N, C-alpha and C positions, 0 to 999 in steps of 0.2 A: 591296734586302734585305727579306725578309718578316719579319713580327712585330717591326718596329721601331716603338718607341713614343717620340716625341720631345716633350719638354716645353720651351717656350720661356718663360723667366722675364723679365719686362719687355717683354711683347708689344706695348705701345703705342709703344715707342721706335723710333728710326731702325733699329737693328740687330735688335731683336726682330721688327719688322714684316717686314724683309727675310728673316729666317730663316723666318718662317711662309710667306712667298711662295715661298721655295725648296723647303722640304719639302712645301708644298702641291702642287707638281708632281711629287713623287716617288711612284712606285707602291708600294703595300704598306706605307705608313707612316702610322701613327696619330699625330695631332697635338694638342697641348694648349697653350693660351695662358694664361699666368699673369699677371695684372695687376690693379690696383685697379679701373680703369675698363675698359669693354669696347673693344677695338681697333675702329677705323673699319672695317677689312677683316680678316676672320678666315681667308680663303683655305682654307675647309674645316675648320679647326681647331675644337675645342670650347674655349670660354672658361670658365675657373674664376677667379672673383674672389678675390683674396687680398691681404692686407696683409703683405708680407714682414717689416716691422719688428716684427710681432707673432708671438711663438712660439706663442701660443695659436690664432692664426688659421691658421698653417701647419699646426699639429696638426689643426685642423678639417678641412682639405682633404687630409689624408695618404692616406685611402682612394682618393681620385681619382688619386693618384700611383702606384698599384699597377701594377707591371709596366714602369715607365718604363726605357728602355734608353739614351737619350741626353738629357742636359740642356744646353741652351744658356742660359748665364747672362748675360743682357744687362740685368739690372736695375740701376738706378742711382738713388741719392738725391743730388740737387744742392742746395746752399744757395742761398737767394734771391739773395745776392750771389755770382754764379756764380764768378768768377775768384779772389776772396778765399777763398771756401769750399773751394778745392782744398787749402788748408793748414789747414783748420779741425778740430780734434780731434773735435768732434761729428759732423761729416761722415764722417770716417774710421770712428768707432766705429758709426755707423748702417749704413754700407755693409758692415762686417765682420759686424754682427749679422744683417743680412738674409740673407747667404749661409749663416751658421751655422743660422739657423732653418730655412731651406728644406732643407738637407742633413740636419738632425736629423729632419725629417718624411719626407724621401724615402728615405734609405738603408734603413731597416727594411723598407719595403714594396717595394723594387726590388732583389731578389736578382740580377736579370740586368743591373743597370746596367753599361754598357760605357764610357761616356765622359761627361766634364763639359768643356765648352768655356767658358773664362772670358775676358772681354774686359778689356784694359788699354789703353794707348796710350802716346804718346810722353812723358807725364808720368812714366812709368817711368824715363826718361833725364833727368829734371828740366827739361824743355823750358820749364816755367813759371817756373823760377828761375834758369836759367843757359843760356849758349849750349851747344848740342849738340856732343859730339865727333863730327866728320863723317867717315864715316857712323856713326850709332849702331848698335852691333851687340848682339844678344842675348847675354847671358852675359858681357858685357865692359864695357858702358857704363852699366849700371844705377846709379841713384843711391839706393842703399838708405838713405843717411844722411838723406835728405829724408822726413819723415813723409807717409804716402800710404796710402790705403785699399787700393791695389793689393797692398802688401806684407802687410797684415793678412790679406786674402783669400787671397793666394798661400800664405802660411805655414800657414794653416789647412788649405788643401786638400792641400798636400804632406804634412802630418802625418796627416790623415785617410786619405789614399790608401795609405799604407805598408801592404804585404802584402795589399792588396785586389786583386780581379780587374779592377775598372775602372781607367781612367786618365784623366788630364786633359791638356788642350792650352790654352796661353795665346795668344791673338791679340792683337797690338799694332798696330791700324790707325793711320794718320795721319789727317788731316782727312777726315772721313766725309761724303760728299755722297749724299743720297737724299731721301726724303719721309716725314716724320712730323709730324702737326699737334700744335703745342704742346710740341715737344721742347725740350730745354735747349741742344742743340748741333746745330741743323739750319739751314743757310745758305739753303736755297732760298726759304722763306717771307719772311725779313727782306729778302733782296735783291729778291725778286719784288714785295713791297709797296713798297719804296723806289722801284723802277723804275716801278710803276704811279702812284705819287704825282707823279714827274717827268713821265711821259707825259701825265697829265691836265692838266698845265700847259703841254704842248707843248714841253718841254725835252728835251735829249739825255740820255744816261745818264752823269752825271759819276761819276767814281771817288771814293768817299768815304774811302778808307783813308789810311794813313800811308806812310811810306818803304818801299821795296821789301825783300822778302826772298825768297830762293829757298826753295821749300817743295814738299811732296808732298800729294797727296790720294788717296783710294780711293773707288771706286764702291761703294755699300752692297750691291748685288747680287753684285758680284765677292767682297766680304767674306763674304757669306753662303755662297757656294760654297766659300771657303777654310774657313769653319767646318765645313761638311758634310765636306769632305775630311779635316780633322783628326780627325773622329770615326771614320774608317775606316783611315787610313794608319798602318801599323806605325811609319814614320819620325816620326810626330807624337806618339808616346806620351810624356807627361810632359815635353814641350818647349814652349818659347816661340818665337813667330814674329812678326816684323815683316810687315805686310801693306800694300802700296801699289799704285797703278796701274801702276807701273814707269817712270814719267817724272817730270819736275820741272816746276814753273811759278813765275811771279811773277803777282800779281793784275793788274798793268798789262798784262802780255803776253796774258792771256787775256780781258781786259775787252772788246776788240772782239767776241770769239766769244760772250760773255755778252750783250752789247748786241744782236747779231745774232739770238740765240736768242729774245730778248724783243722783237724787231722794232723796235729803236731804233737811233739813231745813237750812237756812243760820244762822251761829252763830254770835259770837261777834268778835271783833278785838283782837286777841291774838297772838302777834308777836312770831314767831318761825322760827329758821333757819332749813330748810328742809335738807340742806347739812350736818349740825351737828347732826340732829335727826335720819337720815335714817338708820344708823347702827343698831338701836334698832328695826327697822321694818323688818330686813332681815328674821329672823325665823318666825315671824307672817305672812309675805307675802307668804312664802313657804307653810305655813299651809293653808292659804286662797286660794292659787292656786289649792291645792288638793281638798279642800272642795267644791270650786265653779267650778272645772273642767275648769280651765283657761289654754289658750295655751301660755300665757306670761311667759317668763323665769324668773330666779332669779333677784333680784333688780339690781345688778351691770350691768348685761347684758341688762336688760329692760331699765333702766333709764340713765345709763352712767353718764356723767358729768352734766345732766340736773337738778339735784338738786341744784347745784351751779347756774346754769343759772335762775332757779325759784327764788332763793333768790335775785339774781341781778335784775331780771325783776320786781319783786314785791317790791323792794327796802327795803328788810329786814334790819333793824337797822337804817333806816333813819327816824328822828323824826320830820323833817319840810317838808312841802310840797315842791316838787321839781319843778324846771323850766319845762315848757311844752316841750315835745319832739315831735315836729310836722314838717313834711316835706310837701312840696308843690307837688301836682300831676298835676298841670296845664300843664306841658311839655308833659307828656305821653298822657293826654287827648286830647290835641291839635294836637298831632301827630297821633291820631286815635285809641288808646286803651282806652275805656271808661267804662270798667266793674267796678261794685261795689259790695260790700256785707256788710250786717249788721253784725258787730262784735259779737253782742250777738248770732245771728243766727249761726255764724261760730263756736263759742265755743260749742253750743248745737250740731251742726253737728258732730264735731269730737269726743266729749264724747260719743255720741250715737253710732257712728261707732266703737269706741274702745270697747264698751260693746257688740255690735253686733258680733264683730269678736273675742269675749272672750279674749281680752287682759286686760280688766277691768271688775270687778264683777258688 
């Protein structure tokens, strides 16, 4: 589509980066990346530095937003204590303010605005505080009584959109796998670093998590294509959709594939908190980076809060099998987006890409 001007807010994150990559391959599409720091890769987009928590800063860049037709809102503020932060009133208020600030700057200069894509996730169904209703369905399983910045943003967007020509779509991915340095919820760096530390000691890849739980994941490139689809599909107007790879997994079942992708033998189940352990790896990681000529930065910058997220995702410390964490994708399939991906193949893909781009040894 010609004269398409896409702005990606939160361009340094996992989803934002994938959206830039996807739209970068689309013909006749002008692209802009909004983030405080410059993304490692812009895929042909123009970077506009902005602090979304500041209304003044958003106002300062308003002229840059003139003529925008599509907004992919993947910006996110996470508290330093990641999992506890999900219920923190300040975290909720900050995320609410960020979207309001951007829309206040964008709407007046974008009369041809067509679509706003907003990212949520399974915390919409209260996955962080209760077992999911299996499968969790859009419009039926939401946990609106649980304070959550999703509801603040969604209510704001619904109200703002009334009687306007543009529309919104909400995407609810499950565990997202891709590549973003320093992201808060990106499992490739923490697992890759953990594997590298074991391999340097000549050890197999032990599984560090807790007891099993059946879950789902989504490849971030597949998610980016779902976001792009939602911006054009009539069936996606003002609708929320779960997005997954289409299969289910347990960590133990895919651990051999992860080990193989990292060219290691799978080891035993040896519970270990990566968040507690990683300070011991800071110096060895720096040595490994030099030895193997990696472009990855030091651990804090490379992995960010994702060691905490790895512990949470792999259920470190949980000794009993957890309730399955499964959402339905019937709605998005019936609306016309039917892509799927094998989760094992997805993990292989991202570990191989991280090695090929010299982020992991």
